[in-house]
VEXDREN-2710 file (C-alpha; in Angstrom, 1 decimal):
% VEXDREN-2710
k/r/px/py/pz
1/MET/-33.3/-10.6/24.2
2/SER/-32.8/-12.1/21.0
3/HIS/-29.7/-13.9/19.7
4/ARG/-29.6/-13.6/16.6
5/ILE/-26.8/-14.3/14.5
6/THR/-26.3/-12.5/11.4
7/ARG/-23.2/-13.3/8.8
8/ARG/-21.9/-11.7/5.3
9/SER/-20.2/-14.0/3.3
10/VAL/-17.0/-12.7/1.9
11/LEU/-16.3/-13.8/-1.9
12/CYS/-12.6/-12.4/-3.2
13/GLY/-13.3/-10.8/-7.1
14/GLY/-15.5/-8.7/-9.1
15/LEU/-16.8/-7.0/-11.4
16/ALA/-14.5/-4.1/-12.6
17/LEU/-17.0/-0.8/-13.8
18/PRO/-15.6/2.6/-14.6
19/VAL/-14.3/4.7/-12.3
20/ALA/-16.3/7.7/-13.3
21/ALA/-19.4/5.6/-12.4
22/ILE/-18.5/4.6/-9.3
23/VAL/-17.1/7.1/-7.2
24/ALA/-19.7/10.0/-5.7
25/ARG/-19.2/13.2/-5.1
26/THR/-17.8/12.9/-1.5
27/GLY/-15.1/10.8/-3.6
28/VAL/-16.0/7.5/-1.7
29/ALA/-18.0/4.7/-3.6
30/SER/-21.3/3.8/-2.3
31/PRO/-20.5/0.7/0.0
32/ALA/-23.6/-1.5/-1.8
33/SER/-21.3/-2.7/-4.2
34/ALA/-19.4/-5.0/-0.8
35/VAL/-17.7/-7.6/-1.6
36/GLY/-20.3/-9.9/0.0
37/ALA/-23.0/-8.2/-2.7
38/SER/-20.6/-8.8/-5.7
39/SER/-17.9/-11.0/-7.4
40/VAL/-15.0/-10.4/-9.3
41/ASN/-13.0/-13.0/-11.4
42/ALA/-9.2/-11.9/-9.5
43/PRO/-6.4/-13.6/-11.8
44/PHE/-5.4/-16.0/-8.9
45/LYS/-6.9/-18.1/-6.4
46/LEU/-8.7/-16.4/-3.7
47/PRO/-10.1/-19.0/-0.6
48/GLY/-14.0/-17.8/0.6
49/TYR/-14.2/-16.8/3.7
50/SER/-16.6/-14.8/6.1
51/GLU/-16.8/-11.5/7.8
52/PRO/-16.8/-11.4/12.3
53/ALA/-20.1/-12.6/12.5
54/PHE/-21.5/-10.9/16.1
55/PRO/-24.6/-11.8/18.2
56/ASP/-27.3/-9.4/18.1
57/ARG/-26.9/-7.8/21.7
58/THR/-25.7/-4.0/22.3
59/PHE/-23.6/-2.7/25.7
60/SER/-23.2/0.6/25.5
61/ILE/-20.6/2.5/27.5
62/THR/-22.3/4.7/29.3
63/ASP/-24.2/1.9/31.2
64/PHE/-20.8/1.2/33.0
65/GLY/-20.0/4.7/33.5
66/ALA/-18.3/6.6/30.7
67/ARG/-19.4/10.2/30.3
68/ASP/-19.1/12.4/27.0
69/GLY/-17.5/15.8/26.6
70/GLY/-14.0/15.6/26.1
71/LYS/-12.6/15.9/29.3
72/ILE/-12.8/12.5/31.2
73/LYS/-11.3/10.0/30.5
74/ASN/-13.3/6.7/29.5
75/THR/-10.7/3.7/29.4
76/ASP/-12.2/1.8/32.2
77/ALA/-15.7/2.3/31.3
78/ILE/-14.9/1.0/27.7
79/ALA/-13.1/-1.8/29.1
80/ASP/-15.8/-3.1/31.3
81/ALA/-18.1/-2.2/28.7
82/ILE/-16.0/-4.9/26.0
83/ALA/-15.7/-7.4/29.0
84/ALA/-19.3/-7.6/29.6
85/CYS/-19.6/-8.5/26.4
86/VAL/-17.1/-11.2/26.0
87/ALA/-18.9/-12.5/29.4
88/ALA/-22.5/-12.5/27.4
89/GLY/-21.2/-14.0/24.3
90/GLY/-20.1/-11.4/22.3
91/GLY/-22.2/-8.8/20.4
92/ARG/-22.1/-4.7/19.9
93/VAL/-20.3/-2.3/21.8
94/LEU/-21.6/1.1/20.9
95/ILE/-20.0/4.4/21.2
96/PRO/-23.0/7.1/21.4
97/ALA/-23.0/10.1/19.5
98/GLY/-20.9/12.9/21.6
99/VAL/-17.0/13.9/22.3
100/TRP/-15.5/10.6/25.1
101/LEU/-11.8/11.1/25.2
102/SER/-9.8/7.3/26.0
103/GLY/-6.7/6.1/26.3
104/PRO/-5.8/2.5/24.3
105/ILE/-9.3/0.2/23.6
106/HIS/-8.2/-3.4/23.7
107/LEU/-11.1/-5.6/21.1
108/ARG/-11.6/-8.9/22.4
109/SER/-12.5/-11.9/20.4
110/ASN/-16.5/-11.3/19.4
111/VAL/-16.9/-7.5/20.1
112/ASN/-17.7/-4.7/17.6
113/LEU/-17.0/-1.6/18.6
114/HIS/-18.9/0.6/17.0
115/MET/-19.0/4.1/16.5
116/ALA/-22.5/5.8/16.5
117/ASP/-23.2/8.9/13.8
118/GLY/-22.1/11.5/15.6
119/ALA/-19.4/10.0/18.0
120/GLU/-16.1/10.9/18.4
121/LEU/-13.3/8.8/20.0
122/ARG/-10.9/11.1/20.7
123/PHE/-7.6/9.7/22.4
124/SER/-5.6/10.9/25.6
125/ASP/-2.4/13.2/24.0
126/LYS/-0.6/11.6/27.7
127/PHE/1.9/8.8/26.1
128/ALA/2.1/7.3/29.8
129/ASP/-1.8/6.4/29.0
130/TYR/-0.4/3.7/26.6
131/LEU/1.2/1.7/29.2
132/PRO/2.5/-1.1/29.9
133/VAL/4.1/-1.8/26.6
134/VAL/2.3/-4.4/24.0
135/TYR/3.7/-7.0/22.0
136/MET/3.2/-5.0/18.6
137/GLN/5.2/-4.8/15.4
138/ARG/6.3/-1.5/14.4
139/GLY/8.8/-0.4/10.6
140/GLY/8.2/-4.6/10.1
141/VAL/9.9/-5.5/13.2
142/ARG/8.4/-7.2/16.6
143/CYS/8.9/-5.3/20.0
144/TYR/7.1/-4.5/23.3
145/ASN/6.3/-0.9/22.6
146/TYR/3.6/1.9/24.0
147/SER/0.3/0.0/23.0
148/PRO/-1.5/0.8/19.4
149/LEU/-4.8/3.4/20.5
150/ILE/-6.5/0.4/19.5
151/TYR/-5.2/-3.3/19.7
152/ALA/-6.2/-6.8/19.2
153/ARG/-3.9/-9.9/20.0
154/ASP/-4.8/-13.3/19.5
155/CYS/-8.5/-12.5/18.9
156/THR/-11.0/-14.1/16.5
157/ASN/-14.1/-11.9/15.4
158/ILE/-13.4/-8.5/16.2
159/ALA/-14.7/-5.1/14.1
160/VAL/-14.3/-1.3/14.6
161/THR/-17.2/-0.1/12.8
162/GLY/-20.3/2.6/11.7
163/ALA/-20.0/6.8/11.2
164/GLY/-17.9/7.8/14.2
165/THR/-14.9/9.2/14.1
166/LEU/-11.8/8.1/15.2
167/ASN/-9.4/11.1/16.6
168/GLY/-5.6/10.3/17.4
169/GLN/-4.3/13.5/18.5
170/GLY/-1.4/12.3/16.8
171/GLN/-0.1/16.2/17.3
172/ALA/1.7/15.5/20.0
173/TRP/4.0/12.2/18.9
174/TRP/4.6/14.0/15.5
175/PRO/7.4/15.5/17.0
176/TRP/8.9/12.1/17.8
177/LYS/10.1/12.0/13.9
178/ASN/13.0/13.7/14.0
179/ARG/14.4/12.3/17.7
180/GLN/13.6/8.3/17.5
181/PRO/17.1/6.6/18.4
182/GLY/14.7/3.7/19.8
183/MET/14.3/2.9/16.1
184/THR/17.4/2.3/14.9
185/ARG/18.5/0.1/18.3
186/LEU/14.5/-1.8/17.4
187/PHE/16.1/-2.4/13.4
188/GLN/19.4/-3.5/14.9
189/MET/17.9/-5.5/17.3
190/GLY/15.8/-7.3/14.8
191/ALA/19.0/-7.6/12.5
192/ASP/20.9/-9.2/15.5
193/GLN/17.7/-11.2/15.6
194/ALA/17.6/-10.7/20.0
195/PRO/14.6/-12.3/21.4
196/VAL/11.8/-10.5/21.2
197/GLU/11.4/-10.2/24.5
198/GLN/14.5/-8.3/25.0
199/ARG/13.1/-5.4/22.7
200/VAL/11.0/-3.1/24.9
201/PHE/10.6/0.0/24.2
202/GLY/7.8/2.6/25.6
203/ALA/10.3/5.6/26.8
204/GLU/9.7/8.8/25.5
205/ALA/13.5/8.7/25.1
206/ASP/12.9/5.7/22.3
207/GLY/10.4/8.0/20.4
208/VAL/9.3/4.8/18.7
209/ARG/5.2/6.1/18.0
210/PRO/2.4/3.4/18.4
211/CYS/0.0/2.6/15.1
212/PHE/-3.3/4.0/15.7
213/ILE/-5.2/0.7/14.8
214/GLN/-3.1/-2.8/15.4
215/PRO/-4.7/-6.5/15.4
216/ILE/-1.9/-8.8/15.6
217/ASP/-2.2/-12.4/15.0
218/CYS/-6.2/-12.3/14.8
219/THR/-8.9/-14.3/12.6
220/ASN/-11.9/-12.5/10.6
221/VAL/-11.5/-8.6/10.9
222/LEU/-13.4/-6.0/10.2
223/PHE/-13.0/-1.7/10.1
224/GLU/-16.2/-0.8/8.0
225/GLY/-17.6/3.1/7.8
226/PHE/-15.5/5.3/10.6
227/THR/-13.4/8.4/9.4
228/VAL/-9.7/8.4/10.9
229/VAL/-7.5/11.5/12.0
230/ASN/-4.6/12.7/13.4
231/GLY/-3.2/9.2/13.7
232/PRO/0.1/8.9/15.8
233/SER/2.0/7.4/12.9
234/TRP/0.5/3.7/10.3
235/ASN/-2.7/4.4/10.9
236/ILE/-4.7/0.9/10.3
237/HIS/-1.9/-1.3/10.6
238/PRO/-3.1/-5.5/10.9
239/VAL/-0.7/-8.0/11.5
240/THR/-0.2/-11.2/10.6
241/CYS/-3.9/-11.1/10.1
242/GLU/-6.0/-13.8/8.0
243/ASN/-9.7/-12.9/6.5
244/VAL/-9.3/-8.6/7.1
245/THR/-12.1/-6.3/5.1
246/VAL/-11.6/-2.3/5.3
247/ARG/-14.6/-1.2/3.8
248/GLY/-15.5/2.8/3.3
249/VAL/-13.2/4.1/5.7
250/ARG/-12.1/7.5/5.5
251/ILE/-8.4/8.6/6.5
252/THR/-7.2/11.8/6.7
253/THR/-4.3/12.7/8.6
254/LEU/-1.1/14.6/7.3
255/GLY/1.4/13.3/9.9
256/PRO/5.1/12.1/9.4
257/ASN/4.7/8.2/8.5
258/ASN/0.7/8.6/8.7
259/ASP/0.3/5.7/6.2
260/GLY/-3.5/4.8/5.4
261/ILE/-3.9/1.5/5.2
262/ASP/-1.2/-0.7/6.0
263/PRO/-2.3/-4.8/6.0
264/ASP/1.7/-6.3/6.5
265/GLY/2.1/-10.3/6.6
266/CYS/-1.9/-10.7/6.1
267/ARG/-3.9/-13.4/4.2
268/ASN/-7.4/-12.8/2.2
269/VAL/-7.6/-8.9/2.5
270/VAL/-10.1/-6.6/0.9
271/ILE/-10.0/-3.4/1.1
272/GLU/-12.7/-1.6/-0.7
273/ASP/-14.5/1.8/-1.1
274/CYS/-11.5/4.0/0.9
275/PHE/-10.7/7.4/0.6
276/LEU/-7.3/8.4/1.6
277/ASP/-5.8/11.9/2.4
278/THR/-2.2/11.0/4.0
279/GLY/1.3/12.0/5.1
280/ASP/3.1/8.7/3.6
281/ASP/2.0/6.2/1.5
282/CYS/-2.1/5.8/1.3
283/ILE/-2.5/1.8/0.8
284/CYS/0.8/-0.1/1.7
285/LEU/0.9/-3.7/1.4
286/LYS/4.0/-5.4/3.4
287/ALA/5.2/-8.5/4.8
288/GLY/8.3/-7.6/7.7
289/ARG/12.0/-6.4/8.0
290/ASN/14.9/-8.3/7.1
291/GLU/15.3/-10.8/9.7
292/ASP/12.5/-10.8/11.5
293/GLY/10.2/-11.1/8.8
294/TRP/12.0/-14.1/7.2
295/ALA/12.1/-15.2/10.9
296/VAL/7.9/-14.9/11.1
297/GLY/8.0/-16.0/7.3
298/LYS/4.3/-14.8/6.5
299/PRO/4.0/-13.0/3.2
300/CYS/0.6/-10.2/2.8
301/GLU/-1.2/-12.6/-0.3
302/ASN/-4.6/-12.6/-1.7
303/VAL/-5.5/-9.0/-2.1
304/ILE/-7.7/-7.0/-3.4
305/VAL/-7.6/-3.1/-3.7
306/ARG/-10.8/-1.7/-5.3
307/ARG/-12.7/1.8/-6.0
308/CYS/-10.4/3.6/-3.8
309/ARG/-9.3/7.4/-3.9
310/THR/-7.2/9.2/-3.0
311/LYS/-5.6/12.9/-2.6
312/ARG/-2.8/13.8/-1.5
313/GLY/-0.1/10.9/0.1
314/HIS/3.2/9.5/-0.8
315/GLY/1.7/6.8/-3.1
316/GLY/-1.8/6.0/-4.2
317/ILE/-1.2/1.9/-3.7
318/VAL/2.4/0.8/-2.4
319/LEU/4.3/-2.9/-2.3
320/GLY/7.5/-2.8/0.5
321/SER/9.5/-1.9/1.3
322/GLU/9.5/-4.0/4.0
323/MET/8.4/-7.0/1.8
324/SER/11.1/-9.9/3.0
325/ALA/8.2/-12.6/3.9
326/GLY/7.1/-11.7/0.2
327/ILE/4.0/-9.9/-1.2
328/ARG/1.7/-12.4/-4.0
329/ASN/-1.2/-12.6/-5.3
330/VAL/-2.6/-8.7/-5.7
331/LEU/-5.6/-7.1/-7.9
332/VAL/-6.0/-3.1/-7.3
333/HIS/-8.3/-2.2/-9.5
334/ASP/-10.6/1.2/-10.4
335/CYS/-9.4/3.3/-8.0
336/GLN/-8.6/6.9/-8.3
337/PHE/-5.1/8.2/-7.2
338/GLU/-4.7/12.3/-7.4
339/GLY/-2.2/14.6/-6.0
340/THR/0.0/11.4/-4.4
341/ALA/3.8/11.3/-5.4
342/ARG/3.5/8.1/-6.8
343/GLY/0.6/6.2/-8.3
344/ILE/0.9/2.8/-8.3
345/ARG/4.6/2.0/-6.5
346/LEU/6.5/-1.1/-5.9
347/LYS/9.6/-0.5/-4.2
348/SER/12.7/-2.6/-1.9
349/ARG/16.3/-2.7/-1.9
350/PRO/19.4/-5.0/-1.5
351/GLY/19.1/-7.2/1.7
352/ARG/15.3/-7.1/1.7
353/GLY/14.6/-10.5/-0.1
354/GLY/11.3/-11.9/-1.1
355/ALA/9.2/-11.2/-3.9
356/LEU/6.6/-9.1/-5.3
357/GLU/5.1/-11.1/-7.5
358/ASN/1.9/-12.3/-9.2
359/LEU/0.4/-8.6/-9.5
360/TRP/-2.3/-7.1/-11.6
361/PHE/-3.0/-3.6/-11.5
362/ARG/-5.5/-2.3/-14.1
363/ASP/-8.9/0.2/-14.4
364/ILE/-7.0/2.9/-12.6
365/VAL/-7.2/6.6/-13.6
366/MET/-4.7/9.4/-12.4
367/ASP/-4.3/12.7/-12.2
368/GLY/-1.1/15.5/-10.9
369/VAL/0.9/12.6/-9.4
370/GLY/5.0/13.1/-9.6
371/SER/5.3/9.5/-10.9
372/ALA/2.4/7.4/-12.1
373/ILE/4.4/4.0/-12.1
374/HIS/7.3/3.3/-10.4
375/MET/9.5/0.7/-9.6
376/THR/12.8/0.7/-8.0
377/LEU/15.3/-2.1/-6.2
378/ARG/16.8/0.8/-5.1
379/TYR/14.3/2.3/-2.8
380/ALA/17.3/3.9/0.6
381/GLY/19.8/2.8/-1.2
382/ASP/22.3/2.5/-4.7
383/GLY/21.9/-1.0/-4.9
384/SER/25.6/-1.4/-3.4
385/ASP/24.7/-4.7/-0.7
386/ARG/24.0/-7.4/-3.6
387/ASP/22.7/-9.7/-0.5
388/ARG/19.6/-11.2/-0.6
389/LEU/18.1/-9.4/-3.5
390/PRO/14.2/-9.0/-3.2
391/MET/12.7/-9.6/-7.1
392/PHE/9.6/-8.4/-8.8
393/ARG/7.8/-10.4/-11.1
394/ASN/4.6/-11.3/-13.4
395/ILE/3.7/-7.8/-13.0
396/HIS/0.6/-7.0/-15.1
397/ILE/-0.8/-3.6/-15.7
398/SER/-3.0/-2.3/-17.5
399/ASN/-6.1/0.5/-18.5
400/VAL/-4.6/3.2/-16.6
401/SER/-4.7/6.9/-17.5
402/CYS/-3.0/9.9/-16.3
403/LYS/-4.1/13.6/-17.3
404/LYS/-0.9/15.3/-15.6
405/ALA/2.5/13.0/-14.6
406/ARG/5.9/14.1/-13.9
407/VAL/7.3/11.0/-14.9
408/ALA/4.9/8.3/-16.7
409/VAL/7.1/5.0/-16.1
410/GLU/10.5/4.0/-13.3
411/MET/11.4/0.8/-14.0
412/PHE/15.1/0.6/-11.9
413/GLY/16.5/-3.0/-12.0
414/LEU/20.1/-3.6/-10.8
415/PRO/23.6/-4.3/-13.0
416/ASP/24.0/-8.0/-13.3
417/ALA/20.5/-9.0/-11.9
418/ASP/17.4/-10.6/-13.2
419/ALA/15.4/-8.6/-10.4
420/ILE/13.0/-7.0/-12.2
421/SER/11.6/-9.4/-14.9
422/ASP/8.4/-10.2/-16.7
423/VAL/6.2/-7.4/-16.8
424/THR/3.4/-6.3/-19.3
425/MET/2.0/-3.1/-20.0
426/GLU/-1.4/-2.3/-22.7
427/ASP/-2.9/0.3/-23.2
428/VAL/-2.1/2.6/-20.9
429/ALA/-2.1/6.1/-21.7
430/ILE/-0.1/9.3/-19.2
431/ARG/0.4/12.9/-19.8
432/CYS/3.7/13.9/-18.4
433/GLN/7.2/15.5/-18.4
434/THR/8.8/12.9/-19.2
435/GLY/8.2/9.4/-20.8
436/LEU/9.3/6.1/-19.8
437/ARG/13.0/5.0/-18.4
438/ALA/14.0/1.4/-17.5
439/GLU/17.2/0.7/-15.9
440/TYR/18.6/-3.4/-15.7
441/VAL/15.0/-5.1/-16.4
442/ARG/14.0/-8.0/-17.9
443/ASN/11.2/-9.7/-20.3
444/VAL/9.2/-6.6/-20.3
445/CYS/5.8/-6.4/-22.9
446/LEU/4.3/-2.9/-23.8
447/THR/1.8/-2.6/-25.9
448/ARG/-0.4/0.3/-26.9
449/LEU/1.3/2.7/-24.7
450/LYS/0.4/6.5/-25.4
451/LEU/2.9/8.6/-23.4
452/GLU/2.8/12.8/-24.3
453/ALA/6.1/13.7/-23.2
454/ASP/7.5/17.0/-23.1
455/GLN/11.1/15.5/-23.4
456/SER/12.9/13.8/-25.8
457/PRO/13.6/10.8/-25.9
458/THR/9.9/9.4/-24.8
459/MET/11.4/5.8/-23.5
460/ARG/14.5/5.6/-22.8
461/LEU/16.2/1.7/-21.8
462/LEU/19.3/1.3/-20.7
463/ASN/21.2/-2.7/-20.3
464/CYS/17.9/-4.1/-20.9
465/ARG/16.7/-7.0/-22.5
466/ASP/13.9/-8.8/-24.1
467/VAL/11.8/-5.7/-24.1
468/THR/8.9/-5.1/-26.8
469/VAL/7.7/-2.0/-28.0
470/GLU/4.6/-2.3/-30.2
471/GLN/1.4/-0.4/-31.3
472/SER/2.6/2.9/-29.0
473/ARG/2.9/6.2/-29.8
474/CYS/4.3/9.7/-28.7
475/ALA/3.2/12.9/-29.0
476/GLU/3.8/14.2/-32.6
477/GLY/7.1/16.2/-33.0
478/THR/8.6/14.3/-30.8
479/GLU/12.6/14.0/-32.4
480/VAL/13.3/10.5/-30.9
481/PHE/10.7/7.6/-29.3
482/VAL/12.7/5.2/-27.8
483/GLN/16.7/5.9/-27.6
484/VAL/18.2/2.5/-26.1
485/ASN/22.2/2.5/-24.7
486/GLY/24.3/0.1/-22.5
487/ALA/26.4/-2.3/-23.7
488/ASP/24.3/-5.4/-22.7
489/SER/21.3/-4.7/-24.2
490/THR/20.1/-7.4/-26.2
491/ALA/16.7/-8.7/-27.7
492/ILE/15.0/-4.8/-28.1
493/ARG/12.0/-5.3/-30.6
494/VAL/10.4/-1.8/-31.3
495/TYR/7.5/-2.1/-33.7
496/GLY/5.6/1.0/-35.0
497/GLY/8.5/3.1/-34.8
498/ARG/7.9/4.9/-37.8
499/GLN/4.2/5.5/-36.7
500/SER/5.3/6.2/-33.2
501/GLY/4.6/10.2/-34.2
502/ALA/8.5/11.2/-33.7
503/ALA/10.9/12.3/-36.2
504/ARG/13.4/9.7/-35.7
505/GLY/11.9/5.9/-34.3
506/VAL/14.7/3.8/-32.4
507/MET/18.0/5.9/-31.7
508/LEU/20.9/3.9/-30.4
509/GLY/24.0/4.7/-28.6
510/LYS/27.4/4.0/-29.5
511/ASP/28.1/1.0/-27.1
512/VAL/25.0/-0.6/-28.5
513/LEU/25.9/-3.9/-31.0
514/PRO/23.8/-3.9/-34.0
515/ASP/22.0/-6.9/-33.8
516/ALA/20.5/-6.0/-30.4
517/VAL/17.3/-3.8/-31.8
518/THR/15.2/-5.1/-34.0
519/THR/12.5/-2.5/-35.5
520/ASP/10.1/-3.1/-38.5
521/PRO/11.4/-4.2/-41.3
522/GLU/11.4/-1.1/-43.5
523/VAL/12.3/1.6/-40.4
524/GLN/16.3/0.9/-39.7
525/PRO/17.5/2.8/-36.5
526/ALA/18.8/6.4/-36.4
527/PRO/22.8/6.6/-36.3
528/PRO/24.7/6.0/-33.0
529/THR/24.9/8.7/-30.4
530/LYS/27.1/9.2/-28.0
531/THR/24.9/9.0/-25.0
532/THR/26.6/5.8/-22.9
533/GLY/23.8/5.9/-20.2
534/TYR/22.4/7.1/-17.1
535/PRO/24.1/6.5/-13.2
536/ILE/22.7/4.6/-10.8
537/ARG/20.6/6.7/-8.8
538/LYS/19.4/6.7/-5.0
539/GLU/15.4/6.1/-5.0
540/GLN/13.7/7.2/-1.7
END
């Protein structure tokens, strides 16, 4: 038996290719352009790292008594195959073609759970099968709860690979969304900083659903090639892991809170060539919730997301709202977001703390979305809680197009706080009903935006500071290009307003100071209007 070790070196970064050239008919790009086969010049420093390496040994679950057909539970047979693999020094545990019923699967170091083409792992819909409880994380807070369907803790070199299907049979769990008192209790215990050992759930009355796949505190993690359907809640949810690769995975699951891929407090992450059709956020970066996030103190950092496609979901690429330890150094490029409620979304609220910073989004195509670009500090709140303000800063968005959106751009900050700042957008073209809305933001540069909005004004700025609009256009025949409101508006610069396609380049609210807005030397702003601003809105 060969003991040959195979290893593919992972080098973060990459050469951006046009989306049309890389997305196959199936909607998923070929994995031939995997991380180890190409490189990209990331705009931040990324350490090199390696994908997991496994000895060339195979342990078929049939050799340990597993029986297919989807009627007999193979939990023990799979666990025995994993134990034998570990005892031999690691290798591949094979799930052959067929339908295999199982309870939770606990991976161990140096084990690759490999799904053969035609294999379906169908997970039990009996809640008791996921007991005893295990240490895990739910909604950004650590606890003990039902085991995730595939779980690992403190492991090195683990993988789930192959062309098979993981079926979570989540329909049994989904009704818990409407009766989950345990989630309220969990969040309160996190806020009270109760010892984790006291946060014990795992009862149906609690309604705390497990995640589908959760490695926690692991290093060198690979998920590649398989299909996920019908997860109980979040689907691929690595927590405080290092060196995580998710490649060529298809996730189709429309239940409540069915996020697709949620790295949480992870370091060095590559997500590429994936297709997502989900009941919540498609790809969402997180970093713990409030007190528990601060206590763990592990940011989500050094993340590459590329060549991914969505069909439905709440957001294509989302950061937050659980981000209390911070999310930084993120590059998202060459993606296609269709049918999502938002395309690019940053969300948080006062009380979360942390920062979203050093973020790059480029070469992204969207269609049929609600909001193409959405940033809010009012997620599930009105901004009245002023403690532990989160920050969004150093954000760069370029070469983004959208054929159809309800809203092009939304940036909702908070009064008397520079919480959204240092934002650049360039070469953004969006056909929409409503154009750009920015409230309480600072140091924003909008260059070569083409917003073809049905409504006028195309851009509305409320109490913004240091905002430059240049070389940008609106739909021909638009009444007003940029409207500025709010007595705190200052250092607003609109260059090229006369050439924007609007009848009036700039209009000022009656409370805007005369010297707050600078336009082209030969163009004066339109007379003030009676509009005084817009109410602070609660964002969901």
